[in-house]
N, C-alpha and C positions, 0 to 999 in steps of 0.2 A: 298658275300657282294660286293656292289658297293663302290668305294672309291672316296670321294670328300673332305676329311678332310684337305689336304694341297697339295702343288705343288712339294713336294719332297718325296712322299710316295714310289715311285719306284726307281730303280737304276739309270740308265743313258740312254739317247737316244742311240739307236743302233749304230749310226754313231760315237758317242763319245766313246762308249765302243770298237768299232772296231779299232779306232785310238790308244787306249791304248794297245790293244792286238798286233796290227801291229808293234808298236815300243817297245814292252816289252823287247826285247833282246838287244836293243841299250845301249851302254855304254856312259854316259854323265855326265858332272859336276853336282854337287848338288846345292841346295839352289836357284834355278831359274836362274842359270848362263849358261844354256844350249841353244842350237840353237832353240829348240821348243818354249821356252819362249821368245826368241828374235824375232822369226817370229810372234808369237802371238801378241807381243807388237806392231810390225810394222803394222799388220793388223788392230788392234784396233785403233791405232793413225790415220791411214788412214781413217777409218770410222768416227772418231771424227773430222777430219780436223785440227788436231794439231800435225803435224809431229815433232815439237820441244818438245812435252810433254814427259811424262814418265808413264810407267805402272808397277805396282808391284802386284804380285799375292799372295793372302792369301787363307786360307782354308774355313773359315766360316764368316757369317755376323757379329756376336757379336764381334769376335776378330778383325775384320776389323774396326768396329766402334770404339772399344776401342783403337786400335793402331793409327788410323788417328786422333781422337780427342785428344789423349795424345800428339801426335806430333805437333798439331796446337796450343795448348794452353800453356801459361805460368802457373807456379804452382798456382798463385793466381786467375786464371780465370776459369769460368764455361762455359757451352755450352747451348745456347738458343734453345729450340725446342717447338713444339706444345705439349700440355698436353697429347695428344693421341700418341705422337711419340714413336717409338719402343724402343729407348734408355731409355725412361721414364717409360714405362709400362711393357715391356716384355723382359728385358735383365738382370733381377736379380741384379741390382745395379752394373753392370760391369763397367760403366763409373765412378761412385763414388769410386769403388774399385781402380781405377787408380789415384785417388786423385783429381778428378774434379767434381764439382757439376753440376747436370742437372737443368737448370733454365726453368721451364715449363710455357708456355703462354696459356691462355684459347683459345680454338679453337673448333668451332662447326663442322667443316668439315675436320679437320686434317691438315689444311694448316696454314702457317704463312704469313700474309700480311706485306708489307713494312711499312704501317702505324702503325701496332701493334708493330713491331720491333722498330720503331722510338720512340713511346711512352714509350716502355720498357726501352730503354737506357736513354731517357730524365728523366724519373722518378728516375732511378738509380743515376744519377749524381746530381739530385736536392736534394737528401738526404744529409744533412750535414755530416752524419756519414758514407758515402759510402766507405771510406778507411777501415772500419771495416768489409766490406762485400765482397762477391765473385763477381768479376767483370765479366760482360758479355763479353766473348772474341771471340766467333764464333757463327755461326748459323748452326743447323742441320735440314735438311728437308728430306723427302722421296718422291719418285715419282715412282709408286703410293703411296699415303699416307697409313697409317695403316688401314684406313676405306675405301680404294678403290677409293678415289677421285684423280683427276689429277690437276696439275697446268696448267693454260693457259700460253701462251708465254708472254702475257702482265704482268701477275702476277709474273712470274719468272724474267722477265726483271726488273720490279720495285724492287723486293726484292734484286736482284743482285746489282742494282744501289745503294740501301740504304746500303747494306753491304759494298760496296766500299767506300761510303761517310763516314761510321763509322769506316772504317779500320778493319772490322771483316770478316774473311774468311767464305765463304759459302760452306758447305759440303752437298752433296746429297747422301743419302742411296739409292742405286739402286738395292737392293735385287730382286725386281720384275720389274726392269726397262724395261725388254723385253716386258712386258704386257702393260705398259704405252705407249711405243712407238707404239705398235700395235693397240691401242684402236681407234675405229672409231671416227673421228671428232677431234682428238688431233692436235694441231698446234705446238707441241714441238718435235723437232728432236734431234737426238744424237749430231749433230753439235751445236745446240742451247745450249744444256746442257754443252758441252765442252767449249763453248764460255763464258757462264754466270757463271758457278760454278768454284770455285778455285780447288776443289777436288770432285770427285764423284767415285762411283764404279759400275761396271757392274756385276750384280749377275749371277753366274753360277749354284749354288746349286739349285735354284728354276727355272732354265731355261734349264734343261736337262743334266747337268754334274753330276758326282758322288759327287763332292764337288768343291768349288773354287769361289773366287771373284776377280775381276780385278780392282784394285785401279788406277784411272787415275788422274794425276795431270798436270794441264795446264802449270804451271811454276815449273819445278823440284826443284828450290831453295827453294820453300815453304816448302818442307819436307826434310830438310837436315838430313843426317845420318838415314834415315828411315829404311834401311836394319838393322842397329844395334838396333834400337828401336823395330822393329818387333821381332828380336831375344830375346831381353830383356823381351818381353811379352810372350815368349814361343810359338810364332806363326809362326816361320820360318820352312817351310817344307823341310826336307833334300832332299827328292826325288821330288824336285820342278818341274822337267820336266813333271810330271803327270799333273800339273796345265797347263803348256804350251801346251801340246798335246790337252787337252780338249778345251781350248779357241782357239787354232789354228783351231780345227775342227768346233767350233761354228761360227767362222768368215771366214770360207772358203765356198764358194758356197751358201751363203745366208741362212745357217741353223738357225742362231740366229733369223732372221726375220721370217722364216717359223714357228719356234716353237711358237713364240709370237702370230702370226696371227691365228694359229690353236687353241691354248688354248682360245684366246679371242672369236673366232667364236663359240666354244663349250659353253663358259660361257654365251654368249648372247642368244643362243638357249635355254639354261637352264632357264635363267631369263624370257624370253618370255613365256616359258611353265608355270612357276609358276604364272606369272601375268595373263595369259589367263585362269588359273584355279581359279582366284579370290583371290590370295594371295598378300599381300602388301610388298613393298620393304622397308627395313630399311634404306638403302643407295642405290641410283641409280648409281651403279658403271659401268663404261664402260670397266672394266678390267676383269681379270680371277677370281677375287673374287666377289662373289655375296652374298648379305646380305638380307635375307628374314625373315619376321615375320610369324611364324607359331603358330597356336593354340597348346597348349601343348599336347593334345590328338593326333593330327596329327603328331607332332614332335616325340612322343614316338613310334608311329606305324612305322613311316618312318625309325627310328633308327634301327629297326629290319632288314631292307633291305639295308641300306646304312650308311656309315661312313661320318659324317660331324661334324662341330664344333658348340657348343653353344657359342654365342658371348656375353660374359658378364654373368650377373646373370639370372638364370631362373626366368621368371615371374610367377605370380599367375595363369594367364589364357593363356598367349601367350608369346613367347620368340623369340628373334632375333637369327638366326642361320646363319652360313656361309658355302657356298659351293665353292670349289676351283677346277679349271681345270688346266691341264698341257699338256705336249707333248703327254702323254700316254692316255688321255681321248678320247674316241671314240664316234661317233654318237650313236652307240648302247648303250653305257653307259648312255648317256643323255636320250635316249628314254626309257630305262629301269627304270631310276630314275623317270621320269615323269609318266610312267605307274604305278609305285609303289605309287606315290603321289596320283593319281586318286583312287587307291584302299584304301587309308587311309581316304578319305573324308567321 
């Protein structure tokens, strides 16, 4: 079987795995207080252009979202996100379980605009009974979004400016950030994100590590006692140096950038192959996620040769499906998929 169902189907990039093996017999402090985590932090902050910032390493995306959002909000506040946002649709109520409501805004392309946020907050305070309601306390976005779209620099700048005007922290979920940064035509850099967002994270799980996410905070005072809160959430890894070694490897020698560029290149080849064979795009994504509309008959035949995701509900005649590439996707994999597709027509 060919595998295009997600970007964490295989273990780790060989260089990352080699780093873990090479350092296996080192004795080091636990909980991320080791030299590898410190070096990884320095490398990341240098790439972000914020040497005065702070990096905290966690294991997975859902626990990272839950910890950061809980840390940024007061008990009476909720988090604003797009209705398609990952915390709203695919995290099993993890944010609500920490005591904070997700306040979802309509969004056709997975993004939140500054104007929509302004309207949301103005409507909230225009309600005479707002003291009885959950206050909008912060904004959650992802880049790429859940549907594979990207923020332009002007959109991100405007949203960041509106968040600052409203006194609401802006938090970016970067689980697939590597693929947004590598997308052709993007005008958003890692330094832009570090400058505009109050907190964001650099995903490792979906970018070639065995596990791990690196939370970056521009002003460390924004997340006081974050270490303790992470522990309270049961999210503190005792063998924290495993996280440090992996991110140290990603940000040494350009591996992080290389992984993103390779996966995006494979995804665009895949997309062009589907389009040239007459199939429509559900979303025109420039990232490693490609959303295609397939006739159900073709989809069922192709499913015998390749693993991919049905995106939403199966339609009566045709269905939106998702194909995802990563560091391990080869040209031969994409060619084989497109050959199989032609055999399904």
